[in-house]
C-alpha positions as CSV (number, residue, x, y, z in Angstrom):
1,M,-20.4,18.7,3.7
2,S,-21.7,17.3,0.4
3,H,-18.5,17.1,-1.6
4,Q,-17.8,13.6,-2.9
5,I,-14.3,13.5,-1.4
6,I,-15.7,14.1,2.0
7,K,-18.4,11.5,1.4
8,D,-15.7,9.0,0.5
9,L,-13.8,9.7,3.7
10,H,-16.9,9.4,5.8
11,S,-17.8,6.0,4.2
12,R,-14.2,4.6,4.3
13,Y,-14.3,1.7,6.6
14,T,-11.7,-0.5,8.4
15,A,-13.3,-3.9,8.5
16,K,-12.9,-6.0,11.6
17,K,-14.5,-9.1,10.1
18,Y,-14.8,-10.0,6.4
19,D,-17.4,-12.0,4.6
20,A,-15.4,-14.7,3.0
21,E,-18.1,-15.3,0.4
22,K,-18.0,-11.9,-1.1
23,K,-15.2,-11.2,-3.6
24,I,-14.0,-8.0,-5.3
25,S,-15.0,-8.1,-9.0
26,A,-12.4,-8.4,-11.7
27,Q,-13.5,-4.9,-13.0
28,D,-12.9,-3.3,-9.6
29,M,-9.6,-5.1,-9.2
30,E,-8.4,-3.6,-12.5
31,V,-9.1,-0.1,-11.1
32,I,-7.3,-1.0,-7.9
33,L,-4.2,-2.3,-9.7
34,E,-4.0,0.7,-12.0
35,A,-4.4,3.0,-9.1
36,L,-1.6,1.3,-7.3
37,R,0.6,1.8,-10.4
38,L,-0.2,5.5,-10.5
39,S,0.6,6.1,-6.9
40,A,2.9,9.1,-6.2
41,S,6.4,8.7,-4.7
42,S,9.3,11.1,-4.0
43,I,11.2,11.9,-7.2
44,N,8.9,9.3,-8.9
45,S,11.3,6.7,-7.3
46,Q,8.6,3.9,-7.1
47,P,11.0,1.9,-4.8
48,W,8.3,-0.7,-4.2
49,K,6.6,-3.9,-5.2
50,F,3.0,-4.8,-4.5
51,V,2.1,-8.5,-4.1
52,I,-1.6,-9.3,-4.5
53,V,-2.6,-12.2,-2.4
54,E,-5.6,-13.7,-4.3
55,S,-5.3,-17.5,-4.6
56,D,-6.2,-19.9,-1.9
57,E,-2.6,-21.1,-1.9
58,A,-1.2,-17.6,-1.4
59,K,-3.8,-16.9,1.3
60,Q,-2.7,-20.0,3.2
61,R,0.9,-18.7,3.1
62,L,-0.2,-15.3,4.4
63,H,-2.2,-17.1,7.1
64,D,0.9,-19.1,8.1
65,S,2.9,-15.9,8.4
66,F,1.0,-15.0,11.5
67,A,2.3,-18.1,13.3
68,N,4.5,-16.2,15.8
69,K,2.7,-12.9,16.3
70,H,-0.1,-10.5,15.4
71,Q,-2.6,-13.3,15.4
72,F,-5.5,-10.8,15.8
73,N,-5.0,-10.0,12.1
74,Q,-4.7,-13.7,11.0
75,P,-8.4,-14.2,10.1
76,H,-8.1,-11.5,7.4
77,A,-5.6,-13.6,5.5
78,K,-8.3,-16.0,4.4
79,E,-11.5,-14.1,4.9
80,A,-10.7,-11.0,3.0
81,S,-11.2,-11.0,-0.8
82,H,-7.6,-9.9,-1.4
83,T,-4.7,-8.6,0.5
84,I,-2.0,-6.3,-0.8
85,L,1.6,-6.7,0.5
86,F,3.3,-3.3,0.3
87,A,7.0,-4.0,0.0
88,Y,9.9,-1.5,-0.2
89,D,13.4,-1.8,-1.7
90,P,15.9,-1.5,1.1
91,N,18.8,-0.8,-1.3
92,F,17.4,1.6,-3.9
93,T,20.4,2.4,-6.1
94,K,21.1,5.2,-8.6
95,E,21.0,2.5,-11.4
96,K,17.5,1.5,-10.3
97,F,16.4,5.2,-10.3
98,A,17.8,5.5,-13.9
99,K,15.3,3.0,-15.1
100,R,12.5,5.2,-13.7
101,V,14.0,8.2,-15.5
102,D,14.2,6.2,-18.7
103,A,10.5,5.6,-18.4
104,E,10.0,9.3,-17.8
105,V,11.6,10.0,-21.2
106,S,10.1,7.1,-23.1
107,S,6.6,8.0,-21.9
108,G,7.0,11.6,-23.1
109,H,6.6,13.0,-19.6
110,L,10.2,14.2,-19.4
111,P,12.0,16.0,-22.3
112,A,15.0,14.0,-23.3
113,E,17.3,17.0,-22.8
114,M,16.3,17.1,-19.1
115,Y,17.5,13.5,-18.5
116,D,20.7,14.4,-16.6
117,Q,19.0,17.2,-14.7
118,F,16.3,14.8,-13.5
119,M,18.9,12.2,-12.5
120,G,20.2,14.8,-10.1
121,A,17.1,14.2,-8.0
122,Y,18.6,11.0,-6.8
123,A,20.3,13.2,-4.2
124,F,17.1,12.9,-2.2
125,A,17.8,9.2,-1.9
126,E,21.5,9.6,-1.3
127,M,20.8,11.9,1.7
128,N,18.9,8.9,3.2
129,T,21.4,6.2,2.3
130,D,24.0,4.9,4.8
131,E,27.5,3.6,4.1
132,S,26.2,0.1,3.5
133,G,23.7,1.3,0.8
134,Y,20.7,0.9,3.0
135,N,17.9,3.5,2.5
136,G,15.0,1.4,3.6
137,T,13.7,4.1,6.0
138,W,13.2,6.4,3.1
139,T,11.8,3.8,0.7
140,K,9.5,2.4,3.3
141,A,8.0,5.9,3.7
142,Q,7.0,5.8,0.0
143,V,4.7,2.8,0.4
144,Y,2.6,4.8,2.8
145,L,1.8,7.2,-0.1
146,A,0.6,4.3,-2.1
147,L,-1.4,3.0,0.9
148,G,-3.2,6.3,1.4
149,N,-4.0,6.5,-2.3
150,I,-5.5,3.0,-2.5
151,M,-7.5,3.4,0.7
152,H,-9.3,6.3,-0.9
153,V,-9.8,4.4,-4.1
154,L,-11.4,1.6,-2.2
155,A,-13.7,4.0,-0.4
156,R,-14.9,5.3,-3.8
157,L,-15.5,1.7,-4.9
158,G,-17.5,0.9,-1.7
159,I,-14.9,-1.7,-0.6
160,A,-13.8,-2.1,3.0
161,S,-10.1,-2.4,3.9
162,T,-7.9,-3.1,6.9
163,P,-4.4,-1.5,6.9
164,M,-2.0,-3.8,8.9
165,E,1.4,-2.9,10.3
166,G,0.7,-5.9,12.5
167,V,2.4,-8.4,10.2
168,D,5.5,-10.5,10.5
169,G,7.9,-9.0,8.0
170,E,10.4,-11.8,8.5
171,L,8.0,-14.6,7.9
172,I,6.4,-12.9,5.0
173,G,9.9,-12.5,3.6
174,E,10.4,-16.2,3.8
175,L,7.0,-17.3,2.5
176,F,6.8,-14.8,-0.3
177,K,10.5,-14.7,-1.2
178,D,10.0,-15.3,-4.9
179,E,7.3,-12.7,-5.3
180,L,9.1,-10.1,-3.2
181,D,12.4,-10.4,-5.1
182,G,14.5,-8.7,-2.4
183,H,11.9,-6.2,-1.3
184,V,10.8,-6.0,2.4
185,C,7.1,-6.2,3.4
186,E,6.2,-4.7,6.8
187,L,2.8,-3.4,5.8
188,A,-0.3,-5.0,4.3
189,L,-3.8,-4.1,3.3
190,S,-6.7,-6.5,3.4
191,M,-9.7,-5.7,1.2
192,G,-13.2,-7.0,0.8
193,Y,-16.6,-6.6,2.3
194,H,-17.5,-6.6,6.0
195,K,-19.5,-9.4,7.5
196,D,-23.0,-8.2,8.5
197,G,-23.6,-8.2,12.2
198,E,-20.0,-8.9,13.2
199,D,-18.5,-5.4,13.0
200,Y,-19.4,-3.4,16.1
201,N,-18.9,0.1,14.5
202,F,-19.9,-0.4,10.9
203,G,-21.9,2.6,9.6
204,L,-21.4,4.7,12.7
205,P,-20.1,8.3,12.5
206,K,-16.3,8.9,12.3
207,A,-14.5,9.7,15.5
208,R,-12.0,12.5,14.8
209,L,-10.6,15.4,16.7
210,A,-12.2,18.8,16.0
211,R,-10.6,20.7,13.2
212,E,-9.4,23.5,15.4
213,Q,-7.5,21.0,17.6
214,I,-5.3,19.7,14.8
215,I,-5.2,22.4,12.1
216,E,-3.5,25.8,12.4
217,I,-3.9,28.4,9.6
218,A,-0.7,30.4,9.6
C-alpha cells in the first residue's frame, strides 16, 4: 500500500541502540513539542505533564533512576537524543478540569454559553475517582493517547523511538520531583537515531498478525 500513513507505520522503528552523536534538530523538536501539546485526551482533560530530558544533567538523573531495576533500558538515558517522561495527574479534580474548560472558551473553541454543559463532562472522571480522590488509572490511560500520537509524528520525521514502561516510577518521582510537580511517571519514550550495525532488525519488514486474525467487520 502506497498511502503515506502506511509508509510511516512501516518505517516506524523501536531503536535498540542509539547513536549518542546524533541529535534531533531544534526545528524537529519544535514539531514534537507542539504535537505533544495537541494530543487528544478524554473530555480534553489533559491530565498530564511531559518532561523533556535533554541536558546532560537531566540525562544523568534519568540514568540514575535505573539503579534498582530495568537496567536493560538504562543505556537509552544517555545515548538517546532526548527522552520524554509521560506523567499523569493521580488526583485530577473538577477545579483542574475547569481550567481546561476556561481555555476552551478563551480559545474560541467552545461557545461561552456552553460552559456549564461542558463542565458536566467531568462526570467521566468522577466515574473513575475513588473516595480518596484518586483517579490515576483513568488519567494514566490518557498519556497513552499522547504516546501513540507522538510515535507517529516521530515516524513521519524519520526519528526512531523506544517506548518504555520499563522505568522506575518511584525513583523518577524522587529525581524529577520539581519537574513532575505531583504528577506520576511510569512511562517514557526515548528518541533519536539508531546506531548503525548495532540494531539487529533495523530496516527489516514488520512482524504483525494477519488482518483477518485481529479485525472483524461486523
